[in-house]
C-alpha positions in Angstrom: -20.4 21.5 -31.8 -17.9 20.3 -29.3 -16.4 16.8 -29.7 -14.8 14.6 -27.1 -11.7 12.8 -28.3 -11.1 10.5 -25.4 -13.0 8.5 -22.8 -13.5 10.7 -19.7 -13.7 7.6 -17.4 -10.0 7.2 -17.8 -9.4 10.4 -15.9 -12.1 9.9 -13.3 -11.5 6.3 -12.3 -8.4 4.5 -11.1 -7.6 0.8 -11.3 -7.0 -0.5 -7.7 -5.4 -3.9 -7.1 -5.7 -5.2 -3.6 -2.9 -7.5 -2.6 -2.5 -9.7 0.5 0.7 -8.8 2.4 0.0 -10.9 5.4 3.0 -13.1 4.9 5.3 -10.1 5.5 4.0 -10.1 9.1 3.7 -13.8 9.5 7.3 -14.4 8.3 8.7 -11.1 9.5 10.4 -10.4 6.2 11.0 -7.2 4.3 8.4 -6.2 1.7 8.6 -7.6 -1.8 7.7 -5.7 -5.0 4.0 -5.2 -5.3 3.6 -7.5 -8.3 4.9 -10.5 -6.2 1.9 -10.7 -3.8 -1.4 -12.6 -4.3 -4.1 -10.5 -5.8 -7.3 -10.5 -3.7 -9.4 -8.1 -5.8 -9.2 -5.6 -8.6 -11.6 -2.7 -8.7 -12.2 0.8 -10.2 -12.5 3.7 -7.8 -13.1 7.4 -8.3 -9.7 9.2 -8.5 -10.9 12.2 -6.4 -9.3 12.1 -3.0 -8.3 8.4 -3.5 -5.1 8.8 -1.5 -7.0 10.0 1.6 -9.9 7.5 1.2 -7.9 4.3 0.9 -6.8 3.9 4.5 -10.5 3.9 5.6 -11.9 1.9 2.8 -13.2 -1.6 3.4 -11.9 -3.2 0.2 -11.9 -6.9 1.1 -13.9 -8.4 3.9 -11.8 -9.8 6.7 -8.7 -7.8 5.8 -7.3 -4.5 7.2 -5.6 -1.7 5.3 -1.8 -1.7 5.6 -0.4 0.6 2.9 -0.9 1.8 -0.6 1.4 2.6 -3.6 0.3 5.3 -5.9 1.2 5.0 -9.6 4.1 6.8 -11.2 1.9 7.7 -14.2 -1.6 9.0 -13.9 -3.2 6.1 -15.8 -1.3 3.3 -14.0 -2.4 0.9 -11.2 -2.7 1.7 -7.5 -1.7 -1.2 -5.3 -3.2 -1.5 -1.8 -1.6 -3.9 0.7 -4.0 -5.5 3.2 -3.4 -7.9 6.1 -5.8 -10.7 7.2 -7.7 -9.6 10.4 -7.1 -12.9 12.1 -3.3 -12.5 11.8 -3.5 -8.9 13.2 -5.5 -10.2 16.2 -3.0 -13.0 16.7 0.0 -10.7 16.6 -1.7 -8.2 19.0 -2.5 -11.0 21.4 1.1 -12.3 21.3 2.4 -8.8 22.0 0.1 -8.4 25.0 -2.1 -5.7 23.4 -5.9 -5.6 23.1 -7.2 -7.1 19.9 -8.5 -4.9 17.1 
């Protein structure tokens, strides 16, 4: 009889940490290391096609996707940077563009 030696969920799910990068836009500063931002949410998502699903994912209400950082090792954390929707609308209004 076959025997599983490890937990399969480790290979099917990825830990995703959603961080608020709004201050980068508010202060117009270069980005910091991912670990320096406030964490909004931590969740587990299926690994399959994660890279292509993240930009369209609604991870935290009131925030819009900005970027993601995939892990160097398969079992490490994915970081997803999001920007507060009110700040995006404010910046678009100031630049003369239509709001999101």
